[in-house]
C-alpha positions in Angstrom: -5.8 -11.1 -28.4 -9.2 -11.8 -30.1 -11.0 -8.9 -31.6 -13.5 -7.0 -29.3 -17.1 -7.5 -30.4 -18.9 -4.8 -32.3 -22.4 -3.7 -31.2 -24.5 -2.5 -34.1 -27.4 -0.1 -33.7 -29.2 1.9 -36.4 -26.1 2.0 -38.6 -23.6 2.7 -35.8 -20.8 0.1 -35.2 -19.6 0.6 -31.7 -16.7 -1.5 -30.1 -18.2 -3.2 -27.0 -15.3 -2.1 -24.8 -14.2 1.5 -24.7 -11.9 3.7 -22.6 -13.7 5.9 -20.1 -11.8 9.1 -19.3 -13.9 10.8 -16.6 -11.6 12.4 -14.0 -8.5 11.8 -16.1 -6.5 14.9 -16.8 -3.2 16.2 -18.3 -0.5 13.7 -19.2 -2.3 10.9 -17.4 -5.3 11.3 -19.7 -3.1 11.6 -22.8 -1.1 8.6 -21.8 -4.2 6.5 -21.0 -5.6 7.2 -24.5 -2.2 6.2 -26.1 -1.9 3.1 -24.0 -5.5 2.1 -24.8 -5.1 2.5 -28.6 -1.7 0.7 -28.5 -3.2 -2.4 -26.9 -6.3 -2.7 -29.1 -9.0 -0.3 -27.9 -10.8 1.4 -30.7 -13.5 3.3 -28.7 -12.7 6.4 -26.5 -15.3 8.2 -24.4 -15.0 11.8 -23.2 -17.2 14.8 -22.6 -17.2 18.6 -22.7 -17.0 18.4 -18.9 -14.0 16.0 -18.9 -10.8 16.4 -20.9 -11.4 16.7 -24.7 -8.2 18.5 -25.4 -6.1 15.9 -23.7 -8.0 13.1 -25.3 -7.4 14.8 -28.7 -3.6 14.9 -27.9 -3.7 11.2 -27.1 -5.6 10.4 -30.3 -2.9 12.2 -32.4 0.0 10.8 -30.5 -1.1 7.1 -30.8 -0.8 7.2 -34.6 -3.9 5.0 -35.2 -5.8 6.0 -38.3 -8.8 8.2 -37.5 -11.3 5.9 -39.3 -10.4 3.0 -37.0 -11.4 4.9 -33.8 -14.9 5.5 -32.5 -14.9 8.8 -30.5 -17.8 9.6 -28.2 -18.3 13.0 -26.5 -21.2 14.6 -24.7 -23.0 18.0 -24.4 -23.4 19.2 -20.8 -26.9 19.8 -19.4 -26.6 23.6 -19.4 -26.0 23.6 -23.2 -29.2 22.0 -24.4 -31.1 24.9 -25.8 -31.3 25.3 -29.6 -28.0 27.0 -30.7 -26.2 26.2 -27.5 -26.1 22.5 -28.2 -24.8 23.0 -31.7 -22.1 25.4 -30.5 -21.1 22.9 -27.9 -20.6 20.2 -30.5 -18.5 22.6 -32.6 -16.4 23.4 -29.5 -15.9 19.7 -28.8 -14.6 19.2 -32.4 -12.1 22.0 -32.0 -10.8 20.7 -28.6 -10.6 17.1 -29.9 -9.0 18.3 -33.2 -11.5 16.3 -35.3 -13.6 17.2 -38.2 -16.4 14.9 -37.2 -17.5 13.0 -34.1 -18.6 9.4 -34.2 -21.2 9.8 -31.4 -22.6 12.9 -29.7 -24.7 12.4 -26.5 -26.8 14.6 -24.3 -24.9 14.1 -21.1 -27.8 14.6 -18.7 -31.4 15.6 -19.3 -32.4 19.0 -18.0 -36.0 19.4 -16.8 -35.7 23.2 -17.2 -35.1 22.9 -21.0 -37.8 21.4 -23.2 -36.8 17.9 -24.3 -38.2 18.4 -27.8 -36.0 21.5 -28.3 -32.9 19.6 -27.1 -33.5 16.6 -29.2 -34.2 18.7 -32.3 -30.9 20.5 -31.8 -29.1 17.2 -31.2 -30.6 15.8 -34.4 -29.4 18.8 -36.3 -25.8 18.1 -35.4 -26.1 14.9 -37.3 -27.9 16.5 -40.2 -25.1 19.1 -40.4 -22.4 16.5 -40.4 -20.9 17.4 -37.0 -21.4 13.8 -35.9 -22.0 10.4 -37.5 -24.4 9.3 -34.8 -26.3 10.7 -31.8 -27.5 9.3 -28.5 -28.5 10.2 -24.9 -27.1 9.5 -21.4 -28.8 9.1 -18.0 -32.2 8.8 -19.6 -34.7 6.7 -17.7 -37.3 4.8 -19.7 -40.0 7.5 -19.8 -37.6 10.2 -21.0 -35.8 7.8 -23.4 -39.1 7.0 -25.1 -40.1 10.6 -25.3 -36.7 11.4 -26.9 -37.2 8.6 -29.5 -40.7 9.9 -30.3 -39.5 13.4 -31.2 -36.1 12.5 -32.8 -35.8 13.0 -36.6 -32.5 11.1 -36.6 -31.8 7.6 -35.1 -30.7 7.5 -31.5 -28.1 4.8 -31.2 -27.3 4.5 -27.5 -28.4 5.3 -24.0 -25.3 5.6 -21.7 -26.2 4.9 -18.1 -24.6 3.7 -14.8 -24.6 -0.1 -14.7 -22.8 -2.6 -12.5 -23.8 -5.6 -10.3 -25.4 -3.4 -7.6 -27.7 -1.5 -9.9 -30.7 -3.1 -11.6 -31.1 -1.6 -15.1 -33.5 -4.2 -16.4 -36.1 -1.7 -17.4 -33.8 0.6 -19.3 -32.1 -2.4 -21.0 -35.5 -3.7 -22.1 -36.5 -0.3 -23.5 -33.2 -0.1 -25.5 -33.6 -3.5 -26.9 -37.2 -2.9 -27.8 -36.1 0.0 -30.0 -32.9 -1.5 -31.4 -30.8 0.9 -29.4 -27.5 -0.1 -27.7 -26.9 0.4 -24.0 -23.5 1.8 -22.8 -22.5 1.1 -19.2 -20.5 3.6 -17.3 -19.1 2.7 -13.8 -19.1 -0.9 -15.1 -16.8 -2.0 -12.2 -18.9 -0.2 -9.5 -16.1 2.3 -8.8 -13.8 -0.4 -7.5 -16.3 -2.2 -5.3 -16.9 -5.0 -7.8 -13.3 -6.3 -7.9 -13.3 -6.5 -4.1 -16.4 -8.6 -3.8 -15.7 -12.1 -2.5 -18.3 -13.8 -4.8 -16.9 -12.1 -7.9 -13.4 -13.1 -6.8 -14.5 -16.7 -6.6 -15.9 -16.6 -10.1 -12.7 -15.0 -11.3 -10.6 -17.7 -9.7 -12.7 -20.4 -11.5 -11.8 -18.8 -14.9 -8.3 -17.8 -14.1 -9.2 -14.2 -14.6 -9.3 -11.1 -12.5 -12.5 -9.8 -10.9 -12.5 -6.8 -13.2 -12.3 -9.0 -16.3 -15.2 -11.1 -15.0 -17.3 -7.9 -14.5 -16.5 -6.6 -17.9 -17.1 -9.9 -19.5 -20.6 -9.9 -17.9 -21.3 -6.6 -19.6 -20.3 -7.6 -23.1 -21.9 -11.0 -22.8 -25.3 -9.3 -22.6 -26.9 -8.5 -25.9 -26.2 -5.0 -27.3 -24.3 -3.8 -24.1 -21.1 -1.8 -24.3 -18.8 -1.0 -21.3 -16.5 2.0 -20.9 -14.3 1.3 -17.9 -12.1 4.2 -16.8 -8.4 3.8 -15.9 -5.3 5.9 -16.1 -3.0 3.0 -15.4 -1.6 1.2 -18.5 -1.6 -2.2 -16.8 -5.3 -1.9 -15.9 -6.2 -0.6 -19.3 -4.6 -3.8 -20.8 -6.3 -6.0 -18.3 -9.7 -4.5 -19.0 -9.7 -5.4 -22.7 -8.4 -8.9 -22.3 -11.9 -10.4 -21.9 -12.5 -12.3 -25.1 -11.0 -15.7 -24.3 -13.6 -17.0 -21.9 -17.4 -17.2 -21.3 -19.3 -16.8 -18.0 -21.7 -19.6 -17.3 -25.5 -18.8 -17.2 -25.5 -19.4 -13.4 -22.6 -17.0 -13.0 -24.4 -14.3 -15.0 -27.5 -14.8 -12.8 -25.5 -14.7 -9.6 -23.9 -11.4 -10.5 -27.2 -9.9 -11.6 -28.7 -11.0 -8.3 -26.3 -8.7 -6.4 -28.4 -5.7 -7.3 -29.8 -3.7 -4.3 -32.0 -0.7 -3.7 -29.2 1.6 -2.7 -26.8 0.5 -5.4 -26.8 3.7 -7.5 -23.4 5.5 -7.2 -23.9 8.6 -9.4 -26.8 10.8 -8.4 -27.4 14.5 -8.2 -30.3 16.7 -6.9 -31.0 17.6 -10.6 -31.0 14.0 -11.8 -34.1 12.7 -13.5 -36.6 10.5 -11.8 -34.9 7.1 -12.0 -36.7 3.9 -12.8 -37.5 1.7 -9.9 -35.8 -1.7 -9.8 -37.6 -4.4 -11.6 
């Protein structure tokens, strides 16, 4: 299998495909991490609100050298005050069994906690050596640019929902403008993508699965990383086998053209004000 591309942003070198672990737990989570690392993944994504202890068990059981694995975790929105955020990072390190994170993200913005305070605390985690890199998640353009303006350390990614039914043109453009990578969660549209007839047709033309086509579409875009979630070893192997083909420009355009106004999957009453479709 060819090597997975690396996305570089402000000194971070992030594998373009990672294992998403949201909603995985117990032995399923541990087994997914082991299966992923055994078949070539070198990027694992978790969060305080997910399963850090099980991910840590998987990292240790796989036997892959620590310096070969890029580990991302996230601070929950209730822990964004000065002091709380740093303690959250320390707790994540203990649960994961690591002495340093590769990437620490603010999981969701919180309009009740000043952004400047949260970003200052996030930057301090890097200055203290708790993490090599920092970033944000679920930040629309306005909040993203505010975060960049007050950050004393480089922000290396903005992790957001992204799949064929959600237009993220504006956030992608803002990330590229500032040399920041974009990490896609729900890159398969929670299973809707692989069932789509048009995507199935493209997959048949390449002798690939629909999931492979959708993930290829992500990493074929500049500075885009995808973190598909799966607890099934066969699907984990399938999701990384996407380096031996290229989607045609017209296929890329056709998939992007599937975006719709009601395409967002992950939304909450406390979510930020999302960007309108381009």
